[in-house]
All heavy atoms as TSV, in Angstrom:
chain	resi	resn	atom	element	x	y	z
A	1	MET	N	N	-8.287	-17.389	23.430
A	1	MET	CA	C	-8.689	-17.825	22.096
A	1	MET	C	C	-7.472	-17.784	21.173
A	1	MET	O	O	-6.729	-16.823	21.149
A	1	MET	CB	C	-9.800	-16.904	21.576
A	1	MET	CG	C	-10.242	-17.236	20.167
A	1	MET	SD	S	-11.587	-16.182	19.589
A	1	MET	CE	C	-12.943	-17.068	20.292
A	2	ASN	N	N	-7.299	-18.814	20.388
A	2	ASN	CA	C	-6.175	-18.892	19.459
A	2	ASN	C	C	-6.651	-18.470	18.071
A	2	ASN	O	O	-7.520	-19.100	17.501
A	2	ASN	CB	C	-5.630	-20.322	19.432
A	2	ASN	CG	C	-4.377	-20.453	18.621
A	2	ASN	OD1	O	-3.946	-19.513	17.973
A	2	ASN	ND2	N	-3.794	-21.621	18.652
A	3	HIS	N	N	-6.067	-17.410	17.543
A	3	HIS	CA	C	-6.511	-16.871	16.258
A	3	HIS	C	C	-5.668	-17.357	15.093
A	3	HIS	O	O	-5.986	-17.086	13.957
A	3	HIS	CB	C	-6.540	-15.341	16.323
A	3	HIS	CG	C	-7.530	-14.858	17.330
A	3	HIS	ND1	N	-8.869	-14.795	17.083
A	3	HIS	CD2	C	-7.366	-14.460	18.604
A	3	HIS	CE1	C	-9.499	-14.363	18.164
A	3	HIS	NE2	N	-8.611	-14.154	19.094
A	4	ASN	N	N	-4.591	-18.059	15.371
A	4	ASN	CA	C	-3.768	-18.681	14.333
A	4	ASN	C	C	-3.467	-17.766	13.146
A	4	ASN	O	O	-3.867	-18.036	12.027
A	4	ASN	CB	C	-4.428	-19.972	13.829
A	4	ASN	CG	C	-4.487	-21.027	14.892
A	4	ASN	OD1	O	-3.557	-21.180	15.668
A	4	ASN	ND2	N	-5.579	-21.757	14.931
A	5	PHE	N	N	-2.752	-16.692	13.404
A	5	PHE	CA	C	-2.340	-15.804	12.327
A	5	PHE	C	C	-1.201	-16.456	11.544
A	5	PHE	O	O	-0.279	-17.014	12.125
A	5	PHE	CB	C	-1.863	-14.456	12.879
A	5	PHE	CG	C	-2.968	-13.593	13.393
A	5	PHE	CD1	C	-3.249	-13.512	14.742
A	5	PHE	CD2	C	-3.734	-12.844	12.516
A	5	PHE	CE1	C	-4.263	-12.702	15.213
A	5	PHE	CE2	C	-4.754	-12.025	12.977
A	5	PHE	CZ	C	-5.024	-11.960	14.329
A	6	THR	N	N	-1.269	-16.356	10.225
A	6	THR	CA	C	-0.189	-16.845	9.376
A	6	THR	C	C	0.949	-15.827	9.394
A	6	THR	O	O	0.781	-14.691	9.846
A	6	THR	CB	C	-0.657	-17.039	7.923
A	6	THR	OG1	O	-0.974	-15.749	7.376
A	6	THR	CG2	C	-1.856	-17.971	7.829
A	7	VAL	N	N	2.093	-16.222	8.863
A	7	VAL	CA	C	3.234	-15.309	8.771
A	7	VAL	C	C	2.841	-14.078	7.957
A	7	VAL	O	O	3.154	-12.945	8.326
A	7	VAL	CB	C	4.459	-16.020	8.147
A	7	VAL	CG1	C	5.574	-15.032	7.837
A	7	VAL	CG2	C	4.953	-17.129	9.045
A	8	GLU	N	N	2.137	-14.281	6.857
A	8	GLU	CA	C	1.724	-13.157	5.998
A	8	GLU	C	C	0.779	-12.225	6.750
A	8	GLU	O	O	0.875	-10.997	6.622
A	8	GLU	CB	C	1.047	-13.677	4.722
A	8	GLU	CG	C	1.971	-14.415	3.792
A	8	GLU	CD	C	2.200	-15.878	4.184
A	8	GLU	OE1	O	1.503	-16.407	5.072
A	8	GLU	OE2	O	3.115	-16.486	3.596
A	9	GLU	N	N	-0.122	-12.800	7.531
A	9	GLU	CA	C	-1.061	-11.979	8.294
A	9	GLU	C	C	-0.337	-11.165	9.361
A	9	GLU	O	O	-0.626	-9.976	9.547
A	9	GLU	CB	C	-2.130	-12.871	8.933
A	9	GLU	CG	C	-3.072	-13.488	7.923
A	9	GLU	CD	C	-3.958	-14.572	8.492
A	9	GLU	OE1	O	-3.683	-15.085	9.597
A	9	GLU	OE2	O	-4.943	-14.918	7.828
A	10	VAL	N	N	0.605	-11.792	10.053
A	10	VAL	CA	C	1.388	-11.084	11.072
A	10	VAL	C	C	2.175	-9.947	10.435
A	10	VAL	O	O	2.218	-8.832	10.961
A	10	VAL	CB	C	2.335	-12.052	11.821
A	10	VAL	CG1	C	3.333	-11.284	12.683
A	10	VAL	CG2	C	1.542	-13.034	12.669
A	11	ASN	N	N	2.777	-10.208	9.280
A	11	ASN	CA	C	3.534	-9.155	8.598
A	11	ASN	C	C	2.641	-7.984	8.223
A	11	ASN	O	O	3.030	-6.825	8.364
A	11	ASN	CB	C	4.243	-9.707	7.368
A	11	ASN	CG	C	5.486	-10.482	7.721
A	11	ASN	OD1	O	6.044	-10.333	8.787
A	11	ASN	ND2	N	5.914	-11.337	6.813
A	12	LEU	N	N	1.428	-8.272	7.751
A	12	LEU	CA	C	0.503	-7.191	7.398
A	12	LEU	C	C	0.144	-6.387	8.638
A	12	LEU	O	O	0.144	-5.146	8.603
A	12	LEU	CB	C	-0.756	-7.749	6.733
A	12	LEU	CG	C	-1.757	-6.696	6.275
A	12	LEU	CD1	C	-1.174	-5.835	5.152
A	12	LEU	CD2	C	-3.050	-7.351	5.818
A	13	ILE	N	N	-0.146	-7.057	9.731
A	13	ILE	CA	C	-0.474	-6.352	10.971
A	13	ILE	C	C	0.703	-5.480	11.404
A	13	ILE	O	O	0.513	-4.334	11.827
A	13	ILE	CB	C	-0.856	-7.347	12.085
A	13	ILE	CG1	C	-2.165	-8.050	11.732
A	13	ILE	CG2	C	-0.983	-6.629	13.430
A	13	ILE	CD1	C	-2.498	-9.236	12.622
A	14	CYS	N	N	1.914	-5.993	11.281
A	14	CYS	CA	C	3.100	-5.220	11.670
A	14	CYS	C	C	3.262	-3.964	10.819
A	14	CYS	O	O	3.711	-2.930	11.314
A	14	CYS	CB	C	4.348	-6.091	11.577
A	14	CYS	SG	S	4.483	-7.314	12.889
A	15	ILE	N	N	2.909	-4.048	9.556
A	15	ILE	CA	C	2.989	-2.875	8.681
A	15	ILE	C	C	2.090	-1.769	9.209
A	15	ILE	O	O	2.441	-0.591	9.187
A	15	ILE	CB	C	2.608	-3.237	7.231
A	15	ILE	CG1	C	3.695	-4.115	6.616
A	15	ILE	CG2	C	2.363	-1.987	6.383
A	15	ILE	CD1	C	3.297	-4.752	5.297
A	16	TYR	N	N	0.921	-2.160	9.703
A	16	TYR	CA	C	-0.052	-1.187	10.178
A	16	TYR	C	C	-0.066	-1.053	11.694
A	16	TYR	O	O	-1.009	-0.492	12.255
A	16	TYR	CB	C	-1.453	-1.568	9.685
A	16	TYR	CG	C	-1.580	-1.437	8.193
A	16	TYR	CD1	C	-1.477	-2.548	7.364
A	16	TYR	CD2	C	-1.773	-0.198	7.608
A	16	TYR	CE1	C	-1.583	-2.420	5.987
A	16	TYR	CE2	C	-1.874	-0.063	6.232
A	16	TYR	CZ	C	-1.782	-1.180	5.442
A	16	TYR	OH	O	-1.884	-1.049	4.079
A	17	ALA	N	N	0.959	-1.567	12.349
A	17	ALA	CA	C	0.999	-1.539	13.806
A	17	ALA	C	C	0.698	-0.143	14.317
A	17	ALA	O	O	1.372	0.815	13.967
A	17	ALA	CB	C	2.351	-2.023	14.314
A	18	GLY	N	N	-0.346	-0.047	15.087
A	18	GLY	CA	C	-0.762	1.237	15.616
A	18	GLY	C	C	-0.914	1.174	17.112
A	18	GLY	O	O	-0.427	0.257	17.776
A	19	GLU	N	N	-1.616	2.119	17.631
A	19	GLU	CA	C	-1.818	2.227	19.070
A	19	GLU	C	C	-2.760	1.158	19.608
A	19	GLU	O	O	-2.701	0.822	20.782
A	19	GLU	CB	C	-2.378	3.616	19.404
A	19	GLU	CG	C	-1.434	4.742	19.086
A	19	GLU	CD	C	-0.195	4.706	19.961
A	19	GLU	OE1	O	-0.328	4.483	21.181
A	19	GLU	OE2	O	0.902	4.872	19.412
A	20	SER	N	N	-3.637	0.650	18.739
A	20	SER	CA	C	-4.642	-0.291	19.224
A	20	SER	C	C	-5.113	-1.206	18.095
A	20	SER	O	O	-4.842	-0.959	16.918
A	20	SER	CB	C	-5.846	0.474	19.772
A	20	SER	OG	O	-6.494	1.155	18.710
A	21	ARG	N	N	-5.833	-2.243	18.484
A	21	ARG	CA	C	-6.419	-3.173	17.526
A	21	ARG	C	C	-7.359	-2.432	16.589
A	21	ARG	O	O	-7.316	-2.616	15.367
A	21	ARG	CB	C	-7.164	-4.272	18.303
A	21	ARG	CG	C	-7.915	-5.262	17.461
A	21	ARG	CD	C	-8.667	-6.246	18.347
A	21	ARG	NE	N	-9.661	-5.584	19.160
A	21	ARG	CZ	C	-10.931	-5.406	18.782
A	21	ARG	NH1	N	-11.354	-5.870	17.626
A	21	ARG	NH2	N	-11.770	-4.778	19.566
A	22	SER	N	N	-8.189	-1.559	17.141
A	22	SER	CA	C	-9.144	-0.817	16.312
A	22	SER	C	C	-8.429	0.108	15.323
A	22	SER	O	O	-8.883	0.288	14.195
A	22	SER	CB	C	-10.135	-0.028	17.167
A	22	SER	OG	O	-9.459	0.886	17.994
A	23	GLN	N	N	-7.297	0.664	15.720
A	23	GLN	CA	C	-6.529	1.531	14.814
A	23	GLN	C	C	-5.955	0.721	13.657
A	23	GLN	O	O	-5.957	1.172	12.510
A	23	GLN	CB	C	-5.403	2.248	15.567
A	23	GLN	CG	C	-4.647	3.231	14.705
A	23	GLN	CD	C	-5.526	4.377	14.236
A	23	GLN	OE1	O	-6.170	5.020	15.052
A	23	GLN	NE2	N	-5.564	4.619	12.948
A	24	VAL	N	N	-5.464	-0.480	13.941
A	24	VAL	CA	C	-4.926	-1.345	12.886
A	24	VAL	C	C	-6.047	-1.695	11.902
A	24	VAL	O	O	-5.862	-1.632	10.688
A	24	VAL	CB	C	-4.276	-2.614	13.474
A	24	VAL	CG1	C	-3.889	-3.588	12.369
A	24	VAL	CG2	C	-3.069	-2.252	14.316
A	25	ILE	N	N	-7.228	-2.031	12.429
A	25	ILE	CA	C	-8.375	-2.352	11.566
A	25	ILE	C	C	-8.705	-1.159	10.671
A	25	ILE	O	O	-8.866	-1.297	9.460
A	25	ILE	CB	C	-9.599	-2.756	12.407
A	25	ILE	CG1	C	-9.334	-4.095	13.104
A	25	ILE	CG2	C	-10.857	-2.835	11.538
A	25	ILE	CD1	C	-10.369	-4.480	14.149
A	26	GLU	N	N	-8.794	0.022	11.257
A	26	GLU	CA	C	-9.120	1.228	10.490
A	26	GLU	C	C	-8.079	1.499	9.406
A	26	GLU	O	O	-8.434	1.854	8.275
A	26	GLU	CB	C	-9.209	2.443	11.417
A	26	GLU	CG	C	-10.425	2.454	12.289
A	26	GLU	CD	C	-10.410	3.613	13.270
A	26	GLU	OE1	O	-9.765	4.650	12.986
A	26	GLU	OE2	O	-11.042	3.483	14.333
A	27	ASP	N	N	-6.813	1.345	9.744
A	27	ASP	CA	C	-5.743	1.617	8.778
A	27	ASP	C	C	-5.780	0.629	7.610
A	27	ASP	O	O	-5.604	1.020	6.457
A	27	ASP	CB	C	-4.380	1.586	9.462
A	27	ASP	CG	C	-4.162	2.765	10.390
A	27	ASP	OD1	O	-4.923	3.754	10.310
A	27	ASP	OD2	O	-3.217	2.698	11.201
A	28	ILE	N	N	-6.010	-0.641	7.907
A	28	ILE	CA	C	-6.092	-1.633	6.833
A	28	ILE	C	C	-7.324	-1.362	5.969
A	28	ILE	O	O	-7.246	-1.419	4.732
A	28	ILE	CB	C	-6.111	-3.068	7.398
A	28	ILE	CG1	C	-4.772	-3.392	8.078
A	28	ILE	CG2	C	-6.393	-4.081	6.281
A	28	ILE	CD1	C	-4.750	-4.724	8.817
A	29	GLU	N	N	-8.454	-1.045	6.594
A	29	GLU	CA	C	-9.667	-0.735	5.824
A	29	GLU	C	C	-9.451	0.469	4.913
A	29	GLU	O	O	-9.901	0.478	3.772
A	29	GLU	CB	C	-10.836	-0.458	6.774
A	29	GLU	CG	C	-11.377	-1.689	7.419
A	29	GLU	CD	C	-12.489	-1.409	8.409
A	29	GLU	OE1	O	-12.525	-0.307	9.005
A	29	GLU	OE2	O	-13.320	-2.305	8.597
A	30	ARG	N	N	-8.756	1.472	5.410
A	30	ARG	CA	C	-8.487	2.679	4.620
A	30	ARG	C	C	-7.618	2.348	3.402
A	30	ARG	O	O	-7.794	2.899	2.326
A	30	ARG	CB	C	-7.803	3.724	5.503
A	30	ARG	CG	C	-7.829	5.107	4.951
A	30	ARG	CD	C	-7.262	6.173	5.898
A	30	ARG	NE	N	-6.702	5.692	7.147
A	30	ARG	CZ	C	-7.300	5.827	8.350
A	30	ARG	NH1	N	-8.455	6.415	8.452
A	30	ARG	NH2	N	-6.719	5.376	9.440
A	31	ALA	N	N	-6.685	1.416	3.547
A	31	ALA	CA	C	-5.786	1.036	2.455
A	31	ALA	C	C	-6.469	0.146	1.416
A	31	ALA	O	O	-6.024	0.098	0.260
A	31	ALA	CB	C	-4.569	0.322	3.009
A	32	LEU	N	N	-7.537	-0.536	1.797
A	32	LEU	CA	C	-8.197	-1.470	0.880
A	32	LEU	C	C	-8.579	-0.838	-0.455
A	32	LEU	O	O	-8.455	-1.466	-1.499
A	32	LEU	CB	C	-9.450	-2.060	1.535
A	32	LEU	CG	C	-9.263	-3.296	2.382
A	32	LEU	CD1	C	-10.556	-3.647	3.104
A	32	LEU	CD2	C	-8.770	-4.463	1.562
A	33	GLN	N	N	-9.024	0.387	-0.426
A	33	GLN	CA	C	-9.476	1.046	-1.659
A	33	GLN	C	C	-8.344	1.243	-2.670
A	33	GLN	O	O	-8.594	1.439	-3.852
A	33	GLN	CB	C	-10.135	2.373	-1.336
A	33	GLN	CG	C	-9.205	3.396	-0.712
A	33	GLN	CD	C	-9.903	4.672	-0.354
A	33	GLN	OE1	O	-10.731	5.165	-1.111
A	33	GLN	NE2	N	-9.591	5.215	0.814
A	34	TYR	N	N	-7.106	1.179	-2.215
A	34	TYR	CA	C	-5.966	1.396	-3.103
A	34	TYR	C	C	-5.327	0.102	-3.597
A	34	TYR	O	O	-4.425	0.139	-4.428
A	34	TYR	CB	C	-4.900	2.241	-2.393
A	34	TYR	CG	C	-5.435	3.588	-1.959
A	34	TYR	CD1	C	-5.731	3.840	-0.623
A	34	TYR	CD2	C	-5.678	4.587	-2.899
A	34	TYR	CE1	C	-6.238	5.070	-0.223
A	34	TYR	CE2	C	-6.190	5.819	-2.506
A	34	TYR	CZ	C	-6.469	6.047	-1.166
A	34	TYR	OH	O	-6.970	7.256	-0.786
A	35	LEU	N	N	-5.776	-1.015	-3.073
A	35	LEU	CA	C	-5.192	-2.300	-3.463
A	35	LEU	C	C	-5.707	-2.731	-4.829
A	35	LEU	O	O	-6.902	-2.679	-5.095
A	35	LEU	CB	C	-5.520	-3.376	-2.426
A	35	LEU	CG	C	-4.919	-3.182	-1.044
A	35	LEU	CD1	C	-5.381	-4.296	-0.108
A	35	LEU	CD2	C	-3.403	-3.141	-1.104
A	36	GLU	N	N	-4.796	-3.164	-5.655
A	36	GLU	CA	C	-5.167	-3.661	-6.982
A	36	GLU	C	C	-4.909	-5.153	-7.105
A	36	GLU	O	O	-5.220	-5.750	-8.123
A	36	GLU	CB	C	-4.387	-2.898	-8.052
A	36	GLU	CG	C	-4.742	-1.426	-8.087
A	36	GLU	CD	C	-3.969	-0.661	-9.143
A	36	GLU	OE1	O	-3.256	-1.284	-9.944
A	36	GLU	OE2	O	-4.086	0.576	-9.151
A	37	ASP	N	N	-4.343	-5.742	-6.082
A	37	ASP	CA	C	-4.000	-7.164	-6.074
A	37	ASP	C	C	-5.083	-7.927	-5.302
A	37	ASP	O	O	-5.252	-7.723	-4.099
A	37	ASP	CB	C	-2.637	-7.344	-5.403
A	37	ASP	CG	C	-2.162	-8.780	-5.367
A	37	ASP	OD1	O	-2.980	-9.703	-5.569
A	37	ASP	OD2	O	-0.960	-8.988	-5.132
A	38	PRO	N	N	-5.812	-8.821	-5.983
A	38	PRO	CA	C	-6.879	-9.575	-5.313
A	38	PRO	C	C	-6.378	-10.401	-4.121
A	38	PRO	O	O	-7.093	-10.550	-3.128
A	38	PRO	CB	C	-7.425	-10.499	-6.399
A	38	PRO	CG	C	-6.942	-9.945	-7.688
A	38	PRO	CD	C	-5.711	-9.149	-7.401
A	39	ASP	N	N	-5.155	-10.908	-4.204
A	39	ASP	CA	C	-4.612	-11.681	-3.088
A	39	ASP	C	C	-4.393	-10.799	-1.863
A	39	ASP	O	O	-4.638	-11.217	-0.728
A	39	ASP	CB	C	-3.296	-12.361	-3.481
A	39	ASP	CG	C	-3.487	-13.459	-4.509
A	39	ASP	OD1	O	-4.599	-14.054	-4.561
A	39	ASP	OD2	O	-2.540	-13.731	-5.265
A	40	MET	N	N	-3.930	-9.576	-2.087
A	40	MET	CA	C	-3.729	-8.648	-0.968
A	40	MET	C	C	-5.067	-8.206	-0.381
A	40	MET	O	O	-5.191	-8.024	0.830
A	40	MET	CB	C	-2.912	-7.425	-1.411
A	40	MET	CG	C	-1.434	-7.701	-1.553
A	40	MET	SD	S	-0.671	-8.322	-0.033
A	40	MET	CE	C	-0.907	-6.941	1.073
A	41	GLU	N	N	-6.066	-8.040	-1.240
A	41	GLU	CA	C	-7.407	-7.703	-0.750
A	41	GLU	C	C	-7.936	-8.818	0.144
A	41	GLU	O	O	-8.478	-8.560	1.219
A	41	GLU	CB	C	-8.366	-7.474	-1.914
A	41	GLU	CG	C	-8.137	-6.188	-2.658
A	41	GLU	CD	C	-9.148	-5.992	-3.779
A	41	GLU	OE1	O	-10.351	-6.227	-3.543
A	41	GLU	OE2	O	-8.721	-5.623	-4.887
A	42	GLU	N	N	-7.771	-10.059	-0.312
A	42	GLU	CA	C	-8.251	-11.205	0.447
A	42	GLU	C	C	-7.512	-11.306	1.777
A	42	GLU	O	O	-8.119	-11.519	2.829
A	42	GLU	CB	C	-8.068	-12.485	-0.385
A	42	GLU	CG	C	-8.758	-13.710	0.196
A	42	GLU	CD	C	-7.910	-14.431	1.222
A	42	GLU	OE1	O	-6.675	-14.445	1.083
A	42	GLU	OE2	O	-8.485	-14.960	2.182
A	43	LEU	N	N	-6.199	-11.144	1.752
A	43	LEU	CA	C	-5.390	-11.182	2.965
A	43	LEU	C	C	-5.829	-10.089	3.931
A	43	LEU	O	O	-6.026	-10.337	5.128
A	43	LEU	CB	C	-3.908	-11.014	2.618
A	43	LEU	CG	C	-2.946	-10.898	3.799
A	43	LEU	CD1	C	-2.894	-12.190	4.594
A	43	LEU	CD2	C	-1.558	-10.514	3.312
A	44	SER	N	N	-6.014	-8.892	3.424
A	44	SER	CA	C	-6.421	-7.762	4.265
A	44	SER	C	C	-7.778	-8.016	4.908
A	44	SER	O	O	-7.965	-7.782	6.112
A	44	SER	CB	C	-6.468	-6.479	3.437
A	44	SER	OG	O	-5.185	-6.160	2.953
A	45	ASN	N	N	-8.723	-8.504	4.130
A	45	ASN	CA	C	-10.059	-8.789	4.672
A	45	ASN	C	C	-10.020	-9.913	5.700
A	45	ASN	O	O	-10.734	-9.863	6.704
A	45	ASN	CB	C	-11.034	-9.116	3.545
A	45	ASN	CG	C	-11.470	-7.868	2.811
A	45	ASN	OD1	O	-11.818	-6.864	3.413
A	45	ASN	ND2	N	-11.432	-7.918	1.498
A	46	ARG	N	N	-9.193	-10.921	5.474
A	46	ARG	CA	C	-9.050	-12.024	6.421
A	46	ARG	C	C	-8.477	-11.511	7.744
A	46	ARG	O	O	-8.958	-11.869	8.821
A	46	ARG	CB	C	-8.163	-13.114	5.819
A	46	ARG	CG	C	-8.145	-14.399	6.605
A	46	ARG	CD	C	-7.450	-15.520	5.865
A	46	ARG	NE	N	-6.033	-15.238	5.674
A	46	ARG	CZ	C	-5.403	-15.282	4.498
A	46	ARG	NH1	N	-6.059	-15.605	3.400
A	46	ARG	NH2	N	-4.113	-15.024	4.419
A	47	VAL	N	N	-7.458	-10.653	7.661
A	47	VAL	CA	C	-6.854	-10.093	8.872
A	47	VAL	C	C	-7.861	-9.227	9.619
A	47	VAL	O	O	-7.987	-9.324	10.850
A	47	VAL	CB	C	-5.580	-9.286	8.530
A	47	VAL	CG1	C	-5.110	-8.468	9.719
A	47	VAL	CG2	C	-4.476	-10.212	8.050
A	48	ILE	N	N	-8.594	-8.403	8.901
A	48	ILE	CA	C	-9.615	-7.563	9.540
A	48	ILE	C	C	-10.617	-8.434	10.291
A	48	ILE	O	O	-10.977	-8.141	11.427
A	48	ILE	CB	C	-10.319	-6.675	8.487
A	48	ILE	CG1	C	-9.366	-5.591	7.990
A	48	ILE	CG2	C	-11.589	-6.053	9.080
A	48	ILE	CD1	C	-9.865	-4.848	6.762
A	49	GLY	N	N	-11.051	-9.514	9.659
A	49	GLY	CA	C	-12.001	-10.414	10.309
A	49	GLY	C	C	-11.444	-11.024	11.583
A	49	GLY	O	O	-12.140	-11.079	12.613
A	50	LYS	N	N	-10.209	-11.471	11.544
A	50	LYS	CA	C	-9.592	-12.061	12.728
A	50	LYS	C	C	-9.414	-11.024	13.835
A	50	LYS	O	O	-9.622	-11.315	15.012
A	50	LYS	CB	C	-8.249	-12.701	12.382
A	50	LYS	CG	C	-8.388	-13.989	11.597
A	50	LYS	CD	C	-7.035	-14.626	11.357
A	50	LYS	CE	C	-7.160	-15.937	10.609
A	50	LYS	NZ	N	-5.844	-16.602	10.449
A	51	LEU	N	N	-9.016	-9.816	13.444
A	51	LEU	CA	C	-8.837	-8.761	14.442
A	51	LEU	C	C	-10.161	-8.373	15.086
A	51	LEU	O	O	-10.220	-8.097	16.291
A	51	LEU	CB	C	-8.179	-7.531	13.818
A	51	LEU	CG	C	-6.715	-7.682	13.433
A	51	LEU	CD1	C	-6.236	-6.463	12.653
A	51	LEU	CD2	C	-5.831	-7.931	14.649
A	52	ARG	N	N	-11.225	-8.360	14.318
A	52	ARG	CA	C	-12.544	-8.019	14.865
A	52	ARG	C	C	-13.039	-9.088	15.834
A	52	ARG	O	O	-13.838	-8.794	16.714
A	52	ARG	CB	C	-13.558	-7.841	13.737
A	52	ARG	CG	C	-13.403	-6.538	13.016
A	52	ARG	CD	C	-14.556	-6.285	12.072
A	52	ARG	NE	N	-14.437	-4.969	11.483
A	52	ARG	CZ	C	-14.706	-4.693	10.232
A	52	ARG	NH1	N	-15.131	-5.643	9.414
A	52	ARG	NH2	N	-14.566	-3.475	9.773
A	53	ASN	N	N	-12.582	-10.324	15.641
A	53	ASN	CA	C	-13.043	-11.426	16.479
A	53	ASN	C	C	-12.181	-11.646	17.712
A	53	ASN	O	O	-12.312	-12.667	18.376
A	53	ASN	CB	C	-13.100	-12.722	15.656
A	53	ASN	CG	C	-14.261	-12.720	14.705
A	53	ASN	OD1	O	-15.344	-12.268	15.038
A	53	ASN	ND2	N	-14.041	-13.214	13.505
A	54	MET	N	N	-11.320	-10.698	18.021
A	54	MET	CA	C	-10.506	-10.813	19.220
A	54	MET	C	C	-10.699	-9.573	20.079
A	54	MET	O	O	-11.209	-8.555	19.613
A	54	MET	CB	C	-9.021	-11.022	18.876
A	54	MET	CG	C	-8.357	-9.865	18.203
A	54	MET	SD	S	-6.666	-10.157	17.570
A	54	MET	CE	C	-5.954	-11.291	18.680
A	55	THR	N	N	-10.319	-9.676	21.324
A	55	THR	CA	C	-10.430	-8.535	22.230
A	55	THR	C	C	-9.166	-7.686	22.161
A	55	THR	O	O	-8.130	-8.135	21.649
A	55	THR	CB	C	-10.618	-9.013	23.685
A	55	THR	OG1	O	-9.427	-9.694	24.100
A	55	THR	CG2	C	-11.829	-9.915	23.824
A	56	ASP	N	N	-9.247	-6.492	22.696
A	56	ASP	CA	C	-8.069	-5.625	22.769
A	56	ASP	C	C	-6.979	-6.279	23.614
A	56	ASP	O	O	-5.799	-6.180	23.298
A	56	ASP	CB	C	-8.432	-4.257	23.354
A	56	ASP	CG	C	-9.272	-3.423	22.398
A	56	ASP	OD1	O	-9.147	-3.609	21.169
A	56	ASP	OD2	O	-10.054	-2.593	22.880
A	57	GLU	N	N	-7.379	-6.965	24.674
A	57	GLU	CA	C	-6.417	-7.635	25.545
A	57	GLU	C	C	-5.689	-8.741	24.784
A	57	GLU	O	O	-4.475	-8.905	24.922
A	57	GLU	CB	C	-7.116	-8.206	26.781
A	57	GLU	CG	C	-7.637	-7.143	27.730
A	57	GLU	CD	C	-8.943	-6.486	27.268
A	57	GLU	OE1	O	-9.683	-7.080	26.452
A	57	GLU	OE2	O	-9.199	-5.362	27.705
A	58	GLU	N	N	-6.420	-9.512	23.983
A	58	GLU	CA	C	-5.792	-10.566	23.182
A	58	GLU	C	C	-4.816	-9.967	22.174
A	58	GLU	O	O	-3.731	-10.501	21.960
A	58	GLU	CB	C	-6.853	-11.394	22.451
A	58	GLU	CG	C	-7.678	-12.267	23.365
A	58	GLU	CD	C	-8.850	-12.907	22.660
A	58	GLU	OE1	O	-9.445	-12.277	21.761
A	58	GLU	OE2	O	-9.177	-14.048	23.014
A	59	PHE	N	N	-5.199	-8.847	21.570
A	59	PHE	CA	C	-4.327	-8.173	20.605
A	59	PHE	C	C	-3.032	-7.728	21.270
A	59	PHE	O	O	-1.949	-7.914	20.728
A	59	PHE	CB	C	-5.052	-6.984	19.971
A	59	PHE	CG	C	-4.216	-6.221	19.001
A	59	PHE	CD1	C	-3.976	-6.717	17.731
A	59	PHE	CD2	C	-3.656	-4.996	19.336
A	59	PHE	CE1	C	-3.189	-6.019	16.815
A	59	PHE	CE2	C	-2.879	-4.292	18.443
A	59	PHE	CZ	C	-2.646	-4.797	17.176
A	60	GLU	N	N	-3.144	-7.150	22.452
A	60	GLU	CA	C	-1.966	-6.671	23.155
A	60	GLU	C	C	-1.022	-7.803	23.528
A	60	GLU	O	O	0.189	-7.601	23.644
A	60	GLU	CB	C	-2.389	-5.901	24.419
A	60	GLU	CG	C	-3.061	-4.588	24.102
A	60	GLU	CD	C	-3.665	-3.922	25.315
A	60	GLU	OE1	O	-3.422	-4.381	26.459
A	60	GLU	OE2	O	-4.387	-2.935	25.145
A	61	GLN	N	N	-1.543	-9.006	23.696
A	61	GLN	CA	C	-0.722	-10.151	24.091
A	61	GLN	C	C	-0.107	-10.881	22.902
A	61	GLN	O	O	0.664	-11.820	23.092
A	61	GLN	CB	C	-1.558	-11.131	24.901
A	61	GLN	CG	C	-1.983	-10.571	26.240
A	61	GLN	CD	C	-2.893	-11.504	26.986
A	61	GLN	OE1	O	-3.247	-12.580	26.511
A	61	GLN	NE2	N	-3.294	-11.103	28.178
A	62	LEU	N	N	-0.417	-10.452	21.677
A	62	LEU	CA	C	0.100	-11.149	20.511
A	62	LEU	C	C	1.619	-11.122	20.425
A	62	LEU	O	O	2.234	-12.063	19.938
A	62	LEU	CB	C	-0.479	-10.552	19.219
A	62	LEU	CG	C	-1.907	-10.929	18.880
A	62	LEU	CD1	C	-2.349	-10.230	17.610
A	62	LEU	CD2	C	-2.060	-12.433	18.732
A	63	GLY	N	N	2.248	-10.049	20.852
A	63	GLY	CA	C	3.699	-9.950	20.752
A	63	GLY	C	C	4.167	-10.096	19.324
A	63	GLY	O	O	4.997	-10.935	19.010
A	64	LEU	N	N	3.646	-9.277	18.448
A	64	LEU	CA	C	3.904	-9.390	17.017
A	64	LEU	C	C	5.334	-9.025	16.676
A	64	LEU	O	O	5.850	-7.989	17.083
A	64	LEU	CB	C	2.956	-8.472	16.251
A	64	LEU	CG	C	1.488	-8.781	16.417
A	64	LEU	CD1	C	0.637	-7.655	15.844
A	64	LEU	CD2	C	1.133	-10.097	15.768
A	65	ILE	N	N	5.948	-9.901	15.900
A	65	ILE	CA	C	7.305	-9.661	15.383
A	65	ILE	C	C	7.284	-9.943	13.900
A	65	ILE	O	O	6.926	-11.038	13.471
A	65	ILE	CB	C	8.339	-10.566	16.080
A	65	ILE	CG1	C	8.363	-10.282	17.578
A	65	ILE	CG2	C	9.715	-10.367	15.465
A	65	ILE	CD1	C	9.214	-11.233	18.368
A	66	GLU	N	N	7.655	-8.944	13.129
A	66	GLU	CA	C	7.653	-9.068	11.667
A	66	GLU	C	C	8.712	-10.075	11.218
A	66	GLU	O	O	9.852	-10.033	11.642
A	66	GLU	CB	C	7.925	-7.698	11.056
A	66	GLU	CG	C	7.734	-7.644	9.580
A	66	GLU	CD	C	7.884	-6.224	9.061
A	66	GLU	OE1	O	7.939	-5.279	9.861
A	66	GLU	OE2	O	7.944	-6.090	7.846
A	67	ALA	N	N	8.308	-10.987	10.327
A	67	ALA	CA	C	9.238	-11.968	9.776
A	67	ALA	C	C	10.003	-11.362	8.597
A	67	ALA	O	O	9.500	-10.477	7.914
A	67	ALA	CB	C	8.491	-13.208	9.322
A	68	GLU	N	N	11.200	-11.860	8.380
A	68	GLU	CA	C	11.996	-11.370	7.243
A	68	GLU	C	C	11.773	-12.204	6.028
A	68	GLU	O	O	11.449	-13.320	6.041
A	68	GLU	CB	C	13.469	-11.398	7.612
A	68	GLU	CG	C	13.771	-10.393	8.691
A	68	GLU	CD	C	15.248	-10.344	9.008
A	68	GLU	OE1	O	16.066	-10.726	8.166
A	68	GLU	OE2	O	15.576	-9.917	10.111
């Protein structure tokens, strides 16, 4: 399945890169309460949704590299 992550979404995932897909989801959810920027909230929720709709195997195959 192709989840088509944007550069911004990949960068957010890289910030929270953890041991597993579920850990990344938990970490982003935990940070949501501290966000004051509506755009960052929307980005975070979009990433959480995409991560929930993929398997752990798909997550491991993403080969995430943070963009500069």
